[in-house]
N, C-alpha and C positions, 0 to 999 in steps of 0.2 A: 504493501498499499504506500500511495507517494508520502512524504512530508507534510503532515498537515499542520505544520505549525503554524501560526499566524506570528509578523510581527507587531509589535505593539507601538514601534516609532511610525508606522505608515499604514498597518492594515492588509499590506500586503503579503503574500505569502513566498518565501522563498524558493529559487529555484532548486531540484533536489542537486546532492552532489555527485557528481560522476562527469565523464571524457569531453560532455557536453559544454559542462559549466567552470573547469577549471583550463587555465593556459598554461601551459611550461614553456620556459626559455632557459638555455643553459648560458651563463654568462662567460665574457673570455678567461676568467678566473677558473672555471670548472665547476663553478658553485651552479645548481641546478635549484631553478624558481619555481615553483607552483605557484598559482593564485587562482583564487577563487572568489569574484567580486560578488558583493551584496550591495547593491544601490538603495538598499531601505534601511542602512547600518551608517550612523553617523562615526561610527569608531573601525578601527583596526586592529587586527591581531597577527604577529609575525612569531613563526614558531621554526626550531631549527635543531639540527644534530649535528654533531661534528666525531668523526673518530678519533677521537679524544679521551675515553674513559679507562676504568682499571684494568681491561687486557692489556694494555701497554705497561703495567706496572711489574715488580719483583716483590718479592718476599720483604727486599730492604726499602722499597720504596712505595709501599701498599699506603694507601690513602691520598698521594700526592696529586691525583686529578681532581678527588673533591676538594682538597686545599685551595690548587689551581683554579677551578669552577668559582669558588666562593672568593678567591680575591680578587677575580678581574671586575668587579664594580668598586674594588677598594682604591680605585687611583689609574688615571691615565699620563699619557703625555701631555695631554691638553686640560685636563680637570682633576681636582682631588676627591676622594671619598664625598666629603660634603657637598661640592659640587654638582657632581653626576646627581645625588639624589635631590638636589634644590632643583637643578633644571627640569626632573622628570618631574617632581610633586610640583613644582610650579604650573604646568598644563597639565593634573591629575593621569600623568601617565605610568606606565611599571616597564622595567626591566630586569629580567634575572636569570640566573645562569645554574645548572647543576650537571652534577656527575652521576654517575653509576656505573657497573661493571662493563657495560658493553661500549657506552659512546658518552658525551658531553652534550648537554639540551640547552636550548635559551628560548626566552621568551619574552613578548612585549606588547605592552595595549596602549594606545592611545586615541585619541580624537582622531578621525582621518585629517583634520587641517595641522595636526600637528605629528603628519606620518615622516615630515622630512628629518623632524629633531632625534625620532626615535630611530629612524635609520642611521642618522649620522651617527648620535651614542653608541649605538650596537657597532658601528665598523670601528669607531675608536676603540671601544673597549678589546674588542678584537683582536685589531692588528697593534694598539700601542699602549699595554698595561704596563705598569712601572711595577709593581710588587710592594708598596712602601713597606719599608722593615719595621716599622713601626705598628701599621696596619695587619703585617704579618704576627706578630707577638700576640697582640690582641686576639687575631681570629686562631692562631694555635692554642691558646688560653682556653678559649670557647670549646674549640673540637676537644681538648683535653677534660675539662668539665661535662663535655656532653657524652663521652666517653665511659666518664665514671659513674654517670648515672644510667646509660644504657647496660653498663656488667650489673645491676641490681635490677634489670627487669629480664624477667622470665622467659618473656615473649622473645627477646632480642637473644638472651643467651640461648633459647631452644632452638632457633633459625642456625646460630652459629654453630653449633654441635650438630645439626641436620647437614649444612653445607659441608662441615670438616670431614664428616662420616661419607657423603656423597661421593663430594672430589678429590683426589689423590693432592697430596704435599704438593707445592707449587701451582697447584691449577688457581687459575683468577677466580673463580667462584669459590672456591675453599678461603679464601681472604675477603674481609670485611672494607667494604667500600673505603667508610672511614678513617682506617687504618689501626695502627696500634699504640701505646704510649712512646714505643721506641723511636718509631717511623715518624709518629707527630713530632718527637722534640730532635729528631734529623733534618 
């Protein structure tokens, strides 16, 4: 049955998701961009994945992908952590990064009129992050605290035990994406 959702913004029914409604373009950089226009919406949403997850880590570097993804918004060559957040907050936009075992993801939302700002900041964060040492130390402390909390969580501990029993030592899926105390300190 076709999508029966009605857009509250205009009362129109959005077109269903499919090859007829998605435009694909490959950029000169090799990045593939898929676009689905929704003329009934005043906002835009940008989502993507990069091959930069925990699969690329070793037992000695476990947690590096998660730490890196979390550090991306902490400063760039053109903006401090506070300036990045203020630029987004001033227009009601958001931009975030996450990392998992397989890849790193990003997502952002803004009004359509602020699309250029969103894309410019996304590009800046991906191309010229600075990884400020003071921000790295704060984030490392937050991760160590989170790890302490997780170690008391029976669900987390059960998941860790299951993954360790399921995958052989050294396998990326046997490791926790957040890392260990030793790798976070290193």
